[in-house]
C-alpha positions as CSV (number, residue, x, y, z in Angstrom):
1,M,17.6,-18.2,-7.0
2,K,17.9,-14.7,-5.5
3,Y,15.9,-15.4,-2.4
4,T,16.2,-17.9,0.4
5,P,14.4,-21.1,-0.7
6,I,10.9,-21.6,0.8
7,D,10.4,-24.8,2.7
8,C,8.6,-27.2,0.3
9,K,6.3,-28.0,3.2
10,L,4.3,-25.0,2.1
11,F,3.6,-26.4,-1.3
12,V,2.9,-29.9,0.0
13,E,0.3,-28.5,2.4
14,N,-1.2,-26.3,-0.3
15,R,-1.8,-29.3,-2.5
16,L,-3.4,-31.2,0.3
17,R,-5.8,-28.4,0.9
18,L,-6.7,-28.2,-2.7
19,S,-7.3,-31.9,-2.9
20,Q,-9.9,-31.5,-0.1
21,L,-11.9,-29.1,-2.2
22,M,-11.8,-31.0,-5.5
23,E,-14.7,-33.2,-6.7
24,K,-14.2,-37.0,-6.4
25,N,-12.1,-38.6,-9.2
26,S,-11.2,-35.2,-10.8
27,L,-7.8,-33.9,-12.0
28,A,-6.4,-30.4,-12.4
29,V,-3.9,-29.0,-14.8
30,L,-1.9,-25.8,-14.3
31,N,0.4,-24.2,-16.9
32,A,3.3,-21.8,-16.5
33,N,2.8,-18.3,-17.9
34,D,4.0,-17.4,-21.4
35,I,7.2,-15.4,-21.9
36,L,5.7,-12.4,-23.6
37,P,7.3,-10.7,-26.6
38,T,8.2,-7.0,-26.8
39,N,9.6,-5.8,-30.2
40,A,12.1,-7.3,-32.6
41,D,13.5,-10.4,-30.8
42,G,13.0,-9.0,-27.4
43,T,11.0,-10.6,-24.6
44,M,9.7,-9.6,-21.2
45,P,11.1,-11.4,-18.1
46,L,9.0,-14.4,-17.1
47,K,6.3,-13.6,-14.5
48,P,5.6,-16.9,-12.7
49,N,2.0,-18.1,-12.7
50,S,0.8,-17.4,-9.1
51,D,-1.4,-20.5,-8.9
52,L,1.4,-22.8,-10.2
53,F,3.9,-21.3,-7.8
54,Y,1.4,-21.7,-4.9
55,L,1.2,-25.4,-5.5
56,T,4.7,-26.3,-6.6
57,G,7.2,-23.5,-5.9
58,I,8.4,-23.8,-9.6
59,E,9.1,-20.6,-11.6
60,Q,10.5,-22.1,-14.8
61,E,8.8,-21.5,-18.2
62,E,6.7,-24.2,-20.0
63,T,6.2,-26.1,-16.7
64,I,2.9,-28.1,-16.4
65,F,1.5,-29.5,-13.1
66,L,-0.9,-32.4,-13.3
67,F,-2.8,-33.1,-10.0
68,Y,-5.0,-36.2,-9.7
69,P,-5.5,-37.0,-6.0
70,D,-7.8,-40.0,-6.6
71,A,-5.6,-41.7,-9.2
72,V,-5.3,-45.4,-8.6
73,D,-1.6,-45.4,-9.2
74,A,0.1,-43.3,-6.5
75,D,2.7,-42.1,-8.9
76,S,0.0,-40.5,-11.0
77,R,-1.4,-38.3,-8.2
78,E,1.2,-35.5,-8.6
79,I,3.2,-35.1,-11.7
80,L,5.4,-32.2,-12.6
81,F,6.4,-31.8,-16.3
82,M,9.5,-29.7,-16.9
83,K,11.4,-28.4,-19.9
84,E,14.3,-30.6,-20.7
85,T,17.6,-28.7,-21.2
86,N,20.4,-29.3,-23.7
87,P,23.9,-27.8,-24.3
88,L,22.5,-25.2,-26.7
89,I,19.9,-24.0,-24.2
90,E,22.4,-23.9,-21.4
91,T,24.8,-21.8,-23.6
92,W,22.2,-19.2,-24.4
93,E,19.9,-19.2,-21.4
94,G,21.8,-20.8,-18.6
95,H,20.9,-23.5,-16.1
96,K,17.5,-25.1,-16.1
97,L,16.1,-27.2,-13.3
98,T,17.1,-30.8,-13.1
99,K,14.5,-33.4,-12.0
100,E,16.1,-33.7,-8.6
101,E,16.2,-29.9,-8.1
102,A,12.5,-29.7,-9.0
103,R,11.7,-32.5,-6.5
104,K,13.5,-30.6,-3.8
105,I,11.7,-27.3,-4.5
106,S,8.2,-28.7,-4.9
107,G,8.1,-31.9,-2.8
108,I,6.7,-33.7,-5.8
109,K,8.3,-37.1,-6.4
110,N,7.2,-37.7,-9.9
111,V,9.0,-35.3,-12.2
112,Q,8.9,-35.9,-16.0
113,W,10.1,-34.1,-19.1
114,L,7.5,-32.3,-21.2
115,S,7.8,-34.8,-23.9
116,E,5.9,-37.3,-21.7
117,F,3.0,-35.0,-20.9
118,R,0.6,-35.7,-23.8
119,K,0.7,-39.5,-23.4
120,T,0.4,-39.3,-19.6
121,F,-2.4,-36.8,-19.8
122,H,-4.4,-38.9,-22.2
123,N,-4.2,-42.0,-20.1
124,L,-5.4,-40.1,-17.0
125,M,-8.2,-38.4,-18.9
126,C,-9.5,-41.8,-19.7
127,D,-9.8,-42.5,-16.0
128,C,-11.1,-39.3,-14.5
129,D,-14.7,-37.9,-14.5
130,A,-14.0,-34.2,-14.1
131,V,-11.3,-31.7,-15.1
132,Y,-10.3,-28.5,-13.4
133,L,-8.7,-26.0,-15.8
134,N,-7.2,-22.7,-14.8
135,T,-7.7,-19.1,-15.9
136,N,-6.8,-15.7,-14.6
137,E,-10.1,-14.6,-12.9
138,H,-10.0,-11.1,-11.4
139,K,-12.7,-8.5,-11.6
140,R,-10.2,-5.8,-12.7
141,A,-8.2,-8.0,-15.1
142,V,-8.0,-6.9,-18.8
143,V,-6.9,-9.8,-20.9
144,E,-6.3,-9.0,-24.6
145,V,-4.0,-11.8,-25.6
146,Q,-4.7,-15.5,-25.6
147,T,-2.8,-17.0,-22.7
148,R,-1.2,-20.5,-22.4
149,D,-4.0,-21.5,-20.1
150,A,-6.6,-20.3,-22.7
151,R,-4.9,-22.3,-25.5
152,F,-4.8,-25.4,-23.4
153,I,-8.5,-25.1,-22.5
154,E,-9.4,-24.8,-26.1
155,E,-7.3,-27.8,-27.1
156,C,-8.5,-29.9,-24.1
157,Q,-12.2,-29.3,-24.7
158,K,-11.8,-30.1,-28.4
159,R,-10.0,-33.4,-27.8
160,Y,-12.2,-34.5,-24.8
161,P,-15.6,-32.8,-25.3
162,L,-17.6,-35.1,-23.0
163,H,-15.7,-34.6,-19.8
164,K,-17.1,-32.3,-17.0
165,Y,-15.0,-29.2,-16.9
166,L,-14.7,-27.0,-13.8
167,R,-13.1,-23.7,-12.8
168,L,-10.0,-24.2,-10.8
169,A,-9.8,-20.4,-10.0
170,R,-12.7,-20.6,-7.7
171,L,-10.9,-23.1,-5.5
172,M,-7.5,-21.3,-5.7
173,H,-9.1,-18.0,-4.7
174,R,-10.5,-19.6,-1.5
175,L,-7.2,-21.2,-0.7
176,R,-4.9,-18.3,-1.4
177,A,-6.9,-15.8,0.6
178,I,-5.8,-17.2,3.9
179,K,-2.1,-17.0,4.4
180,S,-0.1,-19.6,6.2
181,P,2.6,-18.8,8.8
182,I,5.2,-19.5,6.1
183,E,3.6,-17.1,3.7
184,V,3.3,-14.4,6.3
185,D,7.0,-14.8,7.1
186,V,7.9,-14.3,3.4
187,I,5.7,-11.2,3.2
188,K,7.4,-9.9,6.3
189,K,10.7,-10.2,4.5
190,A,9.3,-8.1,1.6
191,C,8.1,-5.5,4.3
192,N,11.6,-5.5,5.8
193,L,13.1,-4.7,2.3
194,T,10.6,-1.9,1.9
195,A,11.7,-0.5,5.3
196,K,15.3,-0.4,4.2
197,G,14.4,1.3,1.0
198,F,12.4,4.0,2.8
199,E,15.0,4.6,5.4
200,R,17.5,5.2,2.6
201,V,15.2,7.6,0.8
202,L,14.5,9.6,3.9
203,K,18.2,10.4,4.1
204,F,18.5,11.1,0.4
205,V,15.5,13.4,-0.5
206,K,16.1,17.1,-0.6
207,P,15.1,19.9,-3.0
208,G,16.6,19.4,-6.4
209,V,16.5,15.6,-6.6
210,N,14.5,14.0,-9.4
211,E,11.7,11.5,-8.8
212,M,13.7,9.0,-10.9
213,E,16.6,9.3,-8.5
214,V,14.4,8.5,-5.6
215,E,13.1,5.5,-7.5
216,A,16.8,4.4,-8.0
217,E,17.4,4.6,-4.2
218,F,14.6,2.1,-3.6
219,A,15.9,-0.1,-6.4
220,Y,19.3,-0.3,-4.8
221,E,18.0,-1.7,-1.5
222,F,15.4,-4.0,-3.1
223,I,17.8,-5.6,-5.6
224,R,20.7,-6.0,-3.2
225,G,18.4,-7.7,-0.8
226,G,17.2,-10.3,-3.3
227,G,13.9,-8.5,-4.0
228,Y,12.3,-6.4,-6.6
229,F,9.6,-3.7,-7.1
230,A,6.3,-5.4,-6.2
231,Y,4.6,-3.1,-8.7
232,Q,5.4,-0.1,-10.9
233,P,6.6,2.5,-8.3
234,I,4.8,5.8,-7.9
235,I,7.2,8.6,-7.0
236,A,5.0,11.8,-7.2
237,T,6.0,15.3,-6.1
238,G,3.6,18.2,-5.8
239,K,0.5,18.0,-8.0
240,N,1.6,14.6,-9.2
241,G,0.6,13.2,-5.8
242,C,-3.0,13.8,-6.8
243,A,-2.8,11.4,-9.7
244,L,-3.5,8.0,-8.2
245,H,-1.4,5.9,-10.6
246,Y,1.2,8.4,-11.6
247,I,4.3,6.5,-12.9
248,K,6.3,8.9,-15.0
249,N,8.7,9.6,-12.1
250,D,10.6,12.2,-14.0
251,E,10.1,15.6,-12.3
252,Q,12.3,17.6,-10.0
253,C,11.3,17.7,-6.3
254,K,11.0,21.3,-5.1
255,S,11.2,22.9,-1.6
256,G,7.7,23.3,-0.1
257,Q,6.3,20.3,-2.0
258,L,5.3,16.9,-0.6
259,L,6.6,13.7,-2.1
260,L,4.1,10.8,-2.3
261,M,5.8,7.5,-2.7
262,D,3.7,4.4,-3.3
263,V,6.5,1.9,-3.6
264,A,7.2,-1.5,-2.0
265,A,9.3,-4.6,-2.4
266,G,8.4,-8.1,-3.4
267,Y,10.3,-11.1,-2.2
268,A,10.1,-14.8,-3.3
269,N,7.0,-13.9,-5.4
270,Y,5.2,-12.5,-2.4
271,N,4.5,-8.8,-2.2
272,S,4.2,-5.9,0.2
273,D,2.6,-2.5,-0.4
274,M,3.5,0.8,1.3
275,T,2.8,4.5,0.7
276,R,4.5,7.3,2.5
277,T,4.3,11.1,2.0
278,I,7.2,13.3,3.1
279,P,8.2,17.0,2.8
280,V,10.9,17.5,0.2
281,N,12.7,20.0,2.3
282,G,12.4,17.9,5.5
283,K,9.7,20.1,7.2
284,F,6.0,19.9,6.9
285,S,4.2,23.3,6.6
286,P,1.4,23.8,9.2
287,R,-1.2,23.1,6.5
288,Q,0.6,20.0,5.2
289,K,1.0,18.6,8.7
290,K,-2.7,19.2,9.5
291,V,-3.8,17.2,6.4
292,Y,-1.1,14.6,7.0
293,N,-2.2,13.9,10.6
294,A,-5.8,13.7,9.5
295,V,-4.9,10.9,7.0
296,L,-2.7,9.2,9.7
297,R,-5.7,9.2,12.1
298,V,-7.8,7.5,9.5
299,L,-5.1,5.0,8.8
300,K,-4.9,4.1,12.5
301,G,-8.7,4.0,12.8
302,S,-9.1,1.8,9.7
303,M,-6.5,-0.7,10.9
304,N,-8.3,-0.9,14.2
305,N,-11.5,-1.5,12.3
306,L,-10.1,-4.3,10.2
307,K,-11.5,-7.4,12.0
308,P,-12.8,-10.8,11.1
309,G,-16.5,-11.1,10.2
310,K,-16.8,-7.6,8.7
311,L,-17.5,-7.0,5.0
312,I,-14.9,-5.0,3.0
313,K,-17.7,-2.6,1.9
314,E,-18.5,-2.0,5.6
315,W,-14.9,-1.3,6.3
316,Q,-14.8,1.1,3.4
317,K,-17.8,2.9,4.6
318,E,-16.2,3.4,8.1
319,A,-13.1,4.9,6.5
320,E,-15.2,7.3,4.4
321,Q,-17.0,8.4,7.5
322,M,-13.8,9.1,9.3
323,I,-12.4,11.0,6.3
324,E,-15.6,12.9,6.0
325,K,-15.2,14.2,9.5
326,E,-11.6,15.1,8.9
327,L,-12.5,17.0,5.7
328,V,-15.0,19.1,7.7
329,D,-12.3,19.9,10.3
330,L,-10.0,20.9,7.4
331,G,-12.5,23.3,5.9
332,L,-12.9,21.3,2.7
333,L,-16.5,20.2,3.4
334,T,-19.4,21.6,5.3
335,T,-22.0,19.7,7.3
336,R,-24.6,21.3,5.0
337,E,-22.9,19.8,2.0
338,I,-22.8,16.4,3.7
339,K,-26.5,16.6,4.6
340,R,-27.4,17.5,1.0
341,Q,-25.2,15.0,-0.7
342,S,-26.6,12.4,-3.1
343,P,-26.2,8.7,-2.0
344,D,-24.9,8.0,-5.5
345,S,-22.3,10.8,-5.3
346,P,-20.9,11.2,-1.7
347,A,-19.1,14.5,-1.1
348,V,-16.1,12.7,0.3
349,K,-15.4,11.2,-3.1
350,K,-14.0,14.5,-4.3
351,Y,-11.1,14.1,-1.9
352,F,-11.0,10.3,-1.3
353,M,-12.0,8.4,-4.4
354,H,-10.4,4.9,-4.0
355,G,-10.7,1.9,-1.8
356,V,-9.3,1.9,1.7
357,G,-7.5,-1.5,1.1
358,H,-7.2,-4.7,-0.8
359,P,-5.9,-8.3,-0.3
360,I,-2.2,-8.8,-1.1
361,G,0.0,-11.8,-1.4
362,L,1.3,-13.6,-4.6
363,D,-0.4,-10.8,-6.5
364,V,-0.4,-7.2,-5.3
365,H,-4.2,-7.0,-5.8
366,D,-4.5,-10.6,-4.7
367,V,-7.3,-13.0,-5.3
368,G,-10.0,-13.9,-2.8
369,Y,-13.7,-13.6,-2.1
370,T,-13.9,-9.9,-1.3
371,T,-17.8,-10.1,-1.1
372,E,-17.5,-12.4,1.8
373,P,-16.7,-11.4,5.4
374,I,-13.0,-10.7,6.2
375,Q,-11.3,-13.7,7.8
376,A,-8.3,-14.2,10.1
377,G,-5.3,-15.0,7.9
378,W,-6.0,-12.5,5.3
379,V,-3.2,-10.0,4.5
380,M,-4.6,-6.6,3.5
381,T,-3.3,-3.2,2.7
382,C,-4.8,-0.2,4.5
383,E,-4.4,3.0,2.5
384,P,-6.6,6.1,3.2
385,G,-5.7,9.4,1.5
386,I,-6.8,13.0,1.0
387,Y,-6.2,14.7,-2.4
388,I,-6.7,18.4,-2.7
389,R,-6.0,19.3,-6.3
390,E,-6.5,23.0,-5.9
391,E,-3.7,23.0,-3.4
392,E,-1.5,20.6,-5.3
393,L,-1.5,18.5,-2.2
394,G,-1.9,14.7,-2.2
395,I,-1.3,12.6,0.9
396,R,-1.7,8.9,1.1
397,L,-0.4,6.6,3.8
398,E,-0.4,2.8,3.5
399,N,0.7,-0.2,5.4
400,T,0.5,-4.0,4.9
401,V,-1.4,-5.7,7.7
402,L,-2.3,-9.2,8.8
403,V,-5.8,-9.9,10.0
404,T,-5.9,-12.1,13.2
405,E,-8.7,-13.2,15.5
406,N,-7.8,-10.3,17.7
407,G,-7.7,-7.7,14.9
408,A,-5.1,-6.3,12.6
409,V,-1.3,-6.7,13.1
410,D,0.7,-4.0,11.3
411,L,3.5,-5.8,9.4
412,M,5.1,-2.4,8.8
413,A,4.9,-1.1,12.3
414,S,8.7,-0.4,12.3
415,I,8.6,1.9,9.3
416,P,8.6,5.6,10.3
417,I,5.2,7.2,9.8
418,E,4.7,9.9,12.5
419,A,5.2,13.4,11.0
420,E,7.7,14.4,13.7
421,E,9.6,11.1,13.3
422,I,10.0,11.7,9.6
423,E,11.1,15.3,10.1
424,E,13.7,14.2,12.7
425,I,15.2,11.6,10.4
426,M,15.3,13.9,7.4
427,K,16.9,16.6,9.6
428,K,19.8,14.3,10.5
């Protein structure tokens, strides 16, 4: 394990909260993600199932968690089924969790080998009235392969067609949206790693370096700190900064250009998200600084507007109104254009075409009920931007913030963001 172990108290409390939402006499089953193939005999690294990790802390392939809070037998209320190792597996793949190690990580007393699952599951299905099964439900998800969860649902409904089946994802989204103090502390560690990466890059960037070299500097700090890239890094110089999801990261950085870096660390399966835009030669031009400070004002204003009780669409509208005003001051829009704009095609969208923020946690675009009012305990990104293609000028600034009853707390407040501060560090 590359990271400091998380107190199993988190997973115990998460299971308790889930039990309070489940129907009476129902059980839930969660599966680990598949190890996905690439080509030939290659495979991708295992990406832990976020819901399974949230309830157990376990990251090992083929794991199954069976949760039956109302089971008559106390030993049947929480059962973790693990892959049993052998000398051949240990020779080729290394150590697998023992039962005792799994108990320590998860706080689950009853740990069994996978060979016991089918019999145990059948016995408990004969007792329960309803079954919660899990799927990856996200409005932006594109699922083109049959997952382990999908295969299990198909098999389960075929073998037990008369049970009442329910969607576990609806409950998990509600639980995962509000982060506990332990979760916030882990996200802070990811933010701290991100800070170290950015500080290193500020001292490294100069005309002539390649985008991929900048990516490597971040990787050095993230990996040596027990973390990883939370998502595919965007290291975009010049016109590349106007492509929202640019990931080629292979062009040379030139004097006079800006370098937009949407890159952040993940730690212990929890993620952070940050964007900074810096001058390649260490000095903003007057025009660059004017646009930069406009975006920075919107970032600060949007963080100030991020409060419990507000709908995300209202928060988005406020950000667009602030950017609209900045665009007029920058000479990019006129008040006449704004007055004549179509409600279906706001003029601001030419220069700011994405959302101002999203939930973040175990997933970078984390789950939750984004059509409901914002709540204290949500962790959000805040990421306004202005993109001027005709000037090959793209500026986005982004921090990870915690929503509290008193407003937003910037979890990246220590990371340099003021234009003068960035220039001073790069000068040194």
